[in-house]
N, CA, C and O atoms as a Tripos MOL2 file, in Angstrom:
@<TRIPOS>MOLECULE
protein
  164   163    41     0     0
PROTEIN
NO_CHARGES

@<TRIPOS>ATOM
      1 N         133.4120   93.8840  144.5920 N.3       1 MET1
      2 CA        133.4350   93.1250  145.5950 C.3       1 MET1
      3 C         132.1680   92.7990  145.7210 C.2       1 MET1
      4 O         131.8530   91.7340  145.1920 O.2       1 MET1
      5 N         131.3140   93.4160  146.2840 N.am      2 SER2
      6 CA        130.1510   93.0150  146.6470 C.3       2 SER2
      7 C         128.8420   93.2580  145.0660 C.2       2 SER2
      8 O         127.6350   93.0910  145.2390 O.2       2 SER2
      9 N         129.3490   93.5950  143.8820 N.am      3 SER3
     10 CA        128.3620   94.0640  142.6620 C.3       3 SER3
     11 C         128.2720   92.5560  142.3460 C.2       3 SER3
     12 O         127.3000   92.1560  141.7050 O.2       3 SER3
     13 N         129.2020   91.7130  142.7480 N.am      4 LYS4
     14 CA        129.6920   90.2270  142.3220 C.3       4 LYS4
     15 C         128.6480   89.3000  143.2210 C.2       4 LYS4
     16 O         127.9380   88.3600  142.8650 O.2       4 LYS4
     17 N         128.8550   90.0330  144.7550 N.am      5 ARG5
     18 CA        128.1830   88.7320  145.4010 C.3       5 ARG5
     19 C         126.4380   89.2970  144.7090 C.2       5 ARG5
     20 O         126.0410   88.4020  143.9620 O.2       5 ARG5
     21 N         125.6940   90.1410  144.7610 N.am      6 ALA6
     22 CA        125.1740   90.6190  144.2440 C.3       6 ALA6
     23 C         124.2050   89.4350  142.9760 C.2       6 ALA6
     24 O         123.1860   88.7460  143.0020 O.2       6 ALA6
     25 N         124.9570   89.6740  142.2970 N.am      7 MET7
     26 CA        124.7120   88.9450  141.0190 C.3       7 MET7
     27 C         125.2070   88.0400  141.1000 C.2       7 MET7
     28 O         125.9180   87.9350  140.1000 O.2       7 MET7
     29 N         125.3330   87.0220  141.8590 N.am      8 LYS8
     30 CA        125.2980   85.8710  142.0360 C.3       8 LYS8
     31 C         124.1340   84.9070  143.2410 C.2       8 LYS8
     32 O         123.7820   83.7570  143.5040 O.2       8 LYS8
     33 N         123.8480   86.7600  143.7870 N.am      9 GLN9
     34 CA        122.8200   86.1290  144.4530 C.3       9 GLN9
     35 C         121.2680   86.1760  143.8200 C.2       9 GLN9
     36 O         120.2060   85.5800  143.9970 O.2       9 GLN9
     37 N         121.7600   87.1940  143.0180 N.am     10 ALA10
     38 CA        120.2780   87.3600  141.7830 C.3      10 ALA10
     39 C         120.3430   85.7390  141.1040 C.2      10 ALA10
     40 O         119.3130   85.0800  140.9590 O.2      10 ALA10
     41 N         121.2620   85.3890  140.8450 N.am     11 GLN11
     42 CA        121.7020   84.1280  139.6460 C.3      11 GLN11
     43 C         120.3600   83.3550  140.2810 C.2      11 GLN11
     44 O         119.2120   83.1770  139.8740 O.2      11 GLN11
     45 N         120.9980   83.0370  141.3290 N.am     12 LYS12
     46 CA        120.3920   81.7610  142.3740 C.3      12 LYS12
     47 C         119.0550   81.7650  142.6320 C.2      12 LYS12
     48 O         118.2360   80.8470  142.7020 O.2      12 LYS12
     49 N         118.9630   82.9720  142.7640 N.am     13 GLN13
     50 CA        116.9150   83.2510  143.4000 C.3      13 GLN13
     51 C         116.2580   83.6640  141.9920 C.2      13 GLN13
     52 O         115.1660   84.1480  142.2890 O.2      13 GLN13
     53 N         116.4000   83.6930  140.7410 N.am     14 ALA14
     54 CA        116.2400   83.7030  139.3540 C.3      14 ALA14
     55 C         116.1410   82.2480  139.2440 C.2      14 ALA14
     56 O         115.0620   81.6950  139.0280 O.2      14 ALA14
     57 N         117.6180   81.4010  139.4400 N.am     15 TYR15
     58 CA        117.2270   79.9030  139.1480 C.3      15 TYR15
     59 C         116.2490   79.0500  140.5250 C.2      15 TYR15
     60 O         115.7610   77.9200  140.5470 O.2      15 TYR15
     61 N         116.2490   79.6320  141.0770 N.am     16 ALA16
     62 CA        115.5140   78.6960  142.3200 C.3      16 ALA16
     63 C         113.5370   78.9120  141.7680 C.2      16 ALA16
     64 O         112.7110   77.9990  141.7890 O.2      16 ALA16
     65 N         113.2200   80.6530  141.2520 N.am     17 LYS17
     66 CA        112.4640   80.9030  140.7820 C.3      17 LYS17
     67 C         111.5210   79.7440  140.0150 C.2      17 LYS17
     68 O         110.5140   79.1210  140.3500 O.2      17 LYS17
     69 N         112.5800   79.7830  138.5070 N.am     18 HIS18
     70 CA        112.6750   78.9850  137.7290 C.3      18 HIS18
     71 C         112.4410   77.7550  138.1150 C.2      18 HIS18
     72 O         111.5920   77.1740  137.4400 O.2      18 HIS18
     73 N         112.9500   77.1170  139.0470 N.am     19 ARG19
     74 CA        112.4060   75.5620  139.0800 C.3      19 ARG19
     75 C         110.8980   75.2640  139.8100 C.2      19 ARG19
     76 O         110.1550   74.2940  139.6570 O.2      19 ARG19
     77 N         110.7270   76.5190  140.6970 N.am     20 SER20
     78 CA        109.1490   76.4150  141.1860 C.3      20 SER20
     79 C         108.8700   76.3910  140.4080 C.2      20 SER20
     80 O         108.6180   75.2430  140.0400 O.2      20 SER20
     81 N         108.5810   77.6310  139.2260 N.am     21 ASN21
     82 CA        107.5400   77.4820  138.2740 C.3      21 ASN21
     83 C         107.4940   76.0870  137.4580 C.2      21 ASN21
     84 O         106.4240   75.6860  137.0010 O.2      21 ASN21
     85 N         108.4980   75.4850  137.3220 N.am     22 ILE22
     86 CA        108.2180   74.2200  136.5160 C.3      22 ILE22
     87 C         107.7940   73.2660  137.6130 C.2      22 ILE22
     88 O         106.8690   72.4570  137.5400 O.2      22 ILE22
     89 N         108.2500   73.3840  138.1930 N.am     23 THR23
     90 CA        107.0890   71.6530  139.6940 C.3      23 THR23
     91 C         105.5850   72.6010  139.5620 C.2      23 THR23
     92 O         104.7030   71.7780  139.3170 O.2      23 THR23
     93 N         104.9590   74.0560  139.6350 N.am     24 ASN24
     94 CA        103.9510   74.2120  140.1030 C.3      24 ASN24
     95 C         103.3520   74.1970  137.9760 C.2      24 ASN24
     96 O         102.2970   73.6150  137.7280 O.2      24 ASN24
     97 N         103.8120   74.5780  137.2830 N.am     25 ASN25
     98 CA        102.9890   73.8820  136.2400 C.3      25 ASN25
     99 C         103.0220   72.6310  135.8520 C.2      25 ASN25
    100 O         102.0670   72.0300  135.3600 O.2      25 ASN25
    101 N         104.0760   72.2010  136.0470 N.am     26 ARG26
    102 CA        103.7180   70.5250  136.0390 C.3      26 ARG26
    103 C         102.3860   69.8180  137.1000 C.2      26 ARG26
    104 O         101.7010   68.8890  136.6720 O.2      26 ARG26
    105 N         102.1780   70.3760  138.4190 N.am     27 PHE27
    106 CA        100.8790   69.7540  138.6790 C.3      27 PHE27
    107 C         100.3350   70.4310  138.6060 C.2      27 PHE27
    108 O          99.5280   69.7200  139.2050 O.2      27 PHE27
    109 N          99.4280   71.9520  138.3200 N.am     28 ASN28
    110 CA         98.8210   72.2860  137.8880 C.3      28 ASN28
    111 C          98.2450   71.8740  136.2100 C.2      28 ASN28
    112 O          97.0680   71.7650  135.8640 O.2      28 ASN28
    113 N          99.1470   71.7460  135.5820 N.am     29 SER29
    114 CA         98.6570   71.1920  134.1020 C.3      29 SER29
    115 C          98.1440   70.0430  134.0620 C.2      29 SER29
    116 O          97.3670   69.7840  133.1440 O.2      29 SER29
    117 N          98.4550   69.0640  135.0560 N.am     30 ARG30
    118 CA         98.0540   67.4990  135.7180 C.3      30 ARG30
    119 C          96.4240   67.6650  136.2620 C.2      30 ARG30
    120 O          95.4280   66.9420  136.2720 O.2      30 ARG30
    121 N          96.7260   68.8940  136.6540 N.am     31 LYS31
    122 CA         95.0650   69.1070  137.3890 C.3      31 LYS31
    123 C          94.3900   69.4490  136.7220 C.2      31 LYS31
    124 O          93.2740   69.2170  137.1850 O.2      31 LYS31
    125 N          94.3240   69.9180  135.7990 N.am     32 ARG32
    126 CA         93.6490   70.5350  134.4560 C.3      32 ARG32
    127 C          93.0880   69.2450  133.1910 C.2      32 ARG32
    128 O          91.9900   68.8490  132.8010 O.2      32 ARG32
    129 N          94.2530   68.9790  132.9330 N.am     33 ASN33
    130 CA         93.9170   67.1560  132.5470 C.3      33 ASN33
    131 C          92.9760   66.4180  133.2670 C.2      33 ASN33
    132 O          92.0730   65.7240  132.7990 O.2      33 ASN33
    133 N          93.2960   66.6490  134.6340 N.am     34 ILE34
    134 CA         91.5330   65.8190  134.8000 C.3      34 ILE34
    135 C          90.7840   66.5900  134.9170 C.2      34 ILE34
    136 O          89.8880   66.0820  134.2430 O.2      34 ILE34
    137 N          90.2400   67.8490  135.3990 N.am     35 ASN35
    138 CA         89.4080   68.0640  135.3740 C.3      35 ASN35
    139 C          88.2800   67.8050  133.9580 C.2      35 ASN35
    140 O          87.0980   67.4820  133.8390 O.2      35 ASN35
    141 N          89.7370   68.2550  132.7530 N.am     36 LYS36
    142 CA         88.2350   68.1040  131.0780 C.3      36 LYS36
    143 C          88.4940   66.5740  131.1020 C.2      36 LYS36
    144 O          87.5230   65.9510  131.5320 O.2      36 LYS36
    145 N          89.3460   65.9650  130.8190 N.am     37 ASN37
    146 CA         87.8710   64.3680  131.5060 C.3      37 ASN37
    147 C          87.0960   63.9230  132.4550 C.2      37 ASN37
    148 O          86.5780   62.8080  132.5050 O.2      37 ASN37
    149 N          86.9790   65.0300  133.4330 N.am     38 LYS38
    150 CA         85.9710   64.2880  133.8500 C.3      38 LYS38
    151 C          84.7520   64.7880  133.5270 C.2      38 LYS38
    152 O          83.6920   64.5130  134.0890 O.2      38 LYS38
    153 N          84.9840   65.8260  132.2430 N.am     39 LYS39
    154 CA         83.4500   66.9160  132.0230 C.3      39 LYS39
    155 C          83.5450   66.0960  131.1150 C.2      39 LYS39
    156 O          82.3850   65.6990  131.0090 O.2      39 LYS39
    157 N          84.3130   65.4090  130.1610 N.am     40 LYS40
    158 CA         84.4020   64.6320  128.9910 C.3      40 LYS40
    159 C          83.2020   63.2730  129.3760 C.2      40 LYS40
    160 O          82.1540   63.0580  128.7670 O.2      40 LYS40
    161 N          83.4530   62.9170  129.9200 N.am     41 ASN41
    162 CA         82.4730   61.7520  130.3090 C.3      41 ASN41
    163 C          81.5040   62.2870  131.0500 C.2      41 ASN41
    164 O          80.5980   61.5780  131.4870 O.2      41 ASN41
@<TRIPOS>BOND
     1     1     2 1
     2     2     3 1
     3     3     4 2
     4     3     5 am
     5     5     6 1
     6     6     7 1
     7     7     8 2
     8     7     9 am
     9     9    10 1
    10    10    11 1
    11    11    12 2
    12    11    13 am
    13    13    14 1
    14    14    15 1
    15    15    16 2
    16    15    17 am
    17    17    18 1
    18    18    19 1
    19    19    20 2
    20    19    21 am
    21    21    22 1
    22    22    23 1
    23    23    24 2
    24    23    25 am
    25    25    26 1
    26    26    27 1
    27    27    28 2
    28    27    29 am
    29    29    30 1
    30    30    31 1
    31    31    32 2
    32    31    33 am
    33    33    34 1
    34    34    35 1
    35    35    36 2
    36    35    37 am
    37    37    38 1
    38    38    39 1
    39    39    40 2
    40    39    41 am
    41    41    42 1
    42    42    43 1
    43    43    44 2
    44    43    45 am
    45    45    46 1
    46    46    47 1
    47    47    48 2
    48    47    49 am
    49    49    50 1
    50    50    51 1
    51    51    52 2
    52    51    53 am
    53    53    54 1
    54    54    55 1
    55    55    56 2
    56    55    57 am
    57    57    58 1
    58    58    59 1
    59    59    60 2
    60    59    61 am
    61    61    62 1
    62    62    63 1
    63    63    64 2
    64    63    65 am
    65    65    66 1
    66    66    67 1
    67    67    68 2
    68    67    69 am
    69    69    70 1
    70    70    71 1
    71    71    72 2
    72    71    73 am
    73    73    74 1
    74    74    75 1
    75    75    76 2
    76    75    77 am
    77    77    78 1
    78    78    79 1
    79    79    80 2
    80    79    81 am
    81    81    82 1
    82    82    83 1
    83    83    84 2
    84    83    85 am
    85    85    86 1
    86    86    87 1
    87    87    88 2
    88    87    89 am
    89    89    90 1
    90    90    91 1
    91    91    92 2
    92    91    93 am
    93    93    94 1
    94    94    95 1
    95    95    96 2
    96    95    97 am
    97    97    98 1
    98    98    99 1
    99    99   100 2
   100    99   101 am
   101   101   102 1
   102   102   103 1
   103   103   104 2
   104   103   105 am
   105   105   106 1
   106   106   107 1
   107   107   108 2
   108   107   109 am
   109   109   110 1
   110   110   111 1
   111   111   112 2
   112   111   113 am
   113   113   114 1
   114   114   115 1
   115   115   116 2
   116   115   117 am
   117   117   118 1
   118   118   119 1
   119   119   120 2
   120   119   121 am
   121   121   122 1
   122   122   123 1
   123   123   124 2
   124   123   125 am
   125   125   126 1
   126   126   127 1
   127   127   128 2
   128   127   129 am
   129   129   130 1
   130   130   131 1
   131   131   132 2
   132   131   133 am
   133   133   134 1
   134   134   135 1
   135   135   136 2
   136   135   137 am
   137   137   138 1
   138   138   139 1
   139   139   140 2
   140   139   141 am
   141   141   142 1
   142   142   143 1
   143   143   144 2
   144   143   145 am
   145   145   146 1
   146   146   147 1
   147   147   148 2
   148   147   149 am
   149   149   150 1
   150   150   151 1
   151   151   152 2
   152   151   153 am
   153   153   154 1
   154   154   155 1
   155   155   156 2
   156   155   157 am
   157   157   158 1
   158   158   159 1
   159   159   160 2
   160   159   161 am
   161   161   162 1
   162   162   163 1
   163   163   164 2
@<TRIPOS>SUBSTRUCTURE
     1 MET1         2 RESIDUE 1 A MET
     2 SER2         6 RESIDUE 1 A SER
     3 SER3        10 RESIDUE 1 A SER
     4 LYS4        14 RESIDUE 1 A LYS
     5 ARG5        18 RESIDUE 1 A ARG
     6 ALA6        22 RESIDUE 1 A ALA
     7 MET7        26 RESIDUE 1 A MET
     8 LYS8        30 RESIDUE 1 A LYS
     9 GLN9        34 RESIDUE 1 A GLN
    10 ALA10       38 RESIDUE 1 A ALA
    11 GLN11       42 RESIDUE 1 A GLN
    12 LYS12       46 RESIDUE 1 A LYS
    13 GLN13       50 RESIDUE 1 A GLN
    14 ALA14       54 RESIDUE 1 A ALA
    15 TYR15       58 RESIDUE 1 A TYR
    16 ALA16       62 RESIDUE 1 A ALA
    17 LYS17       66 RESIDUE 1 A LYS
    18 HIS18       70 RESIDUE 1 A HIS
    19 ARG19       74 RESIDUE 1 A ARG
    20 SER20       78 RESIDUE 1 A SER
    21 ASN21       82 RESIDUE 1 A ASN
    22 ILE22       86 RESIDUE 1 A ILE
    23 THR23       90 RESIDUE 1 A THR
    24 ASN24       94 RESIDUE 1 A ASN
    25 ASN25       98 RESIDUE 1 A ASN
    26 ARG26      102 RESIDUE 1 A ARG
    27 PHE27      106 RESIDUE 1 A PHE
    28 ASN28      110 RESIDUE 1 A ASN
    29 SER29      114 RESIDUE 1 A SER
    30 ARG30      118 RESIDUE 1 A ARG
    31 LYS31      122 RESIDUE 1 A LYS
    32 ARG32      126 RESIDUE 1 A ARG
    33 ASN33      130 RESIDUE 1 A ASN
    34 ILE34      134 RESIDUE 1 A ILE
    35 ASN35      138 RESIDUE 1 A ASN
    36 LYS36      142 RESIDUE 1 A LYS
    37 ASN37      146 RESIDUE 1 A ASN
    38 LYS38      150 RESIDUE 1 A LYS
    39 LYS39      154 RESIDUE 1 A LYS
    40 LYS40      158 RESIDUE 1 A LYS
    41 ASN41      162 RESIDUE 1 A ASN
């Protein structure tokens, strides 16, 4: 029983990490693109 609960918790944690990584990567890539455009000008 406890192992099932542990698996569910691990999956939730992994998913939360995955979601935060997606949002962070989107934000960081936007920052990088802005910096690249400034250098070109």
